[in-house]
C-alpha positions as CSV (number, residue, x, y, z in Angstrom):
1,X,27.0,-35.9,65.9
2,X,26.2,-32.3,66.5
3,X,24.3,-30.3,64.1
4,X,25.1,-26.5,63.7
5,X,21.5,-25.9,62.5
6,X,19.3,-26.8,65.3
7,X,15.3,-25.5,65.5
8,X,13.8,-25.5,68.8
9,X,10.0,-25.1,67.8
10,X,8.3,-27.6,65.3
11,X,4.5,-27.6,64.3
12,X,3.0,-31.0,63.8
13,X,-0.1,-30.8,61.6
14,X,-2.4,-33.9,61.6
15,X,-3.7,-35.4,58.3
16,X,-7.3,-34.4,57.5
17,X,-10.0,-36.9,58.7
18,X,-11.1,-39.3,56.2
19,X,-14.6,-39.8,57.6
20,X,-16.6,-37.7,60.2
21,X,-15.2,-39.7,63.2
22,X,-12.7,-37.0,64.3
23,X,-9.8,-39.6,64.1
24,X,-6.8,-38.6,62.2
25,X,-4.7,-41.2,60.5
26,X,-0.9,-40.8,60.6
27,X,-0.3,-40.9,56.8
28,X,-0.2,-37.2,55.5
29,X,0.8,-35.7,59.0
30,X,3.1,-32.7,58.2
31,X,6.0,-31.3,60.4
32,X,6.6,-27.4,59.8
33,X,9.9,-26.1,61.4
34,X,10.3,-22.9,63.0
35,X,12.2,-21.6,60.0
36,X,8.8,-22.0,57.9
37,X,10.3,-25.0,56.0
38,X,8.3,-28.5,55.8
39,X,10.5,-31.5,57.3
40,X,10.6,-34.2,54.6
41,X,11.4,-37.8,55.1
42,X,9.6,-38.1,58.5
43,X,9.1,-41.8,59.6
44,X,7.6,-41.4,62.9
45,X,6.7,-38.8,65.5
46,X,6.5,-39.6,69.3
47,X,5.0,-36.8,71.5
48,X,5.3,-37.1,75.3
49,X,5.1,-34.8,78.4
50,X,5.4,-35.4,82.0
51,X,3.2,-33.8,84.8
52,X,3.8,-30.0,84.9
53,X,6.1,-30.1,82.0
54,X,6.1,-29.4,78.4
55,X,5.3,-31.3,75.3
56,X,8.4,-32.9,73.4
57,X,8.6,-34.5,70.3
58,X,10.9,-37.1,69.1
59,X,10.8,-37.0,65.2
60,X,12.5,-39.9,63.2
61,X,13.7,-38.9,59.7
62,X,15.3,-40.9,57.0
63,X,16.9,-37.9,54.9
64,X,17.5,-38.0,51.2
65,X,21.2,-38.2,50.6
66,X,22.3,-36.3,47.6
67,X,25.3,-38.5,46.2
68,X,28.5,-36.7,46.0
69,X,29.9,-36.9,42.4
70,X,33.6,-37.1,42.1
71,X,35.8,-37.0,39.1
72,X,39.5,-37.7,38.4
73,X,41.2,-35.6,35.8
74,X,44.8,-36.1,34.4
75,X,46.0,-32.4,33.8
76,X,49.0,-32.1,31.9
77,X,51.0,-28.8,31.4
78,X,51.9,-28.0,27.9
79,X,54.4,-25.5,26.6
80,X,52.8,-23.2,24.2
81,X,55.5,-20.6,23.9
82,X,55.5,-18.8,20.3
83,X,59.0,-17.8,18.8
84,X,58.5,-14.1,19.4
85,X,57.5,-14.7,23.3
86,X,60.2,-13.4,25.6
87,X,59.4,-16.0,28.3
88,X,57.9,-19.5,28.3
89,X,54.0,-19.8,28.3
90,X,52.3,-23.0,29.6
91,X,48.7,-24.2,29.5
92,X,46.9,-26.8,31.4
93,X,45.1,-29.4,29.4
94,X,43.3,-32.4,30.3
95,X,45.1,-35.6,29.1
96,X,43.2,-38.1,26.8
């Protein structure tokens, strides 16, 4: 699957420390994307780097899926021509 919207830079902001130990808990960590938006639905973040390389982040996301609403309509064409009309006139109406 290819996504036409790819962002190359993300900022990972750790959650604030609870006690003075300097350790950050994972819950509350935020991921900001290069377009300024915050990534929601983040399940895990894995940071890695090789010697003389750059940091890479593997971010697992469970996106919120917005359901598609489909409707089926039975449309009928009704003749609404008046006696004084010079040509036929039709209207589309929903069937009962």
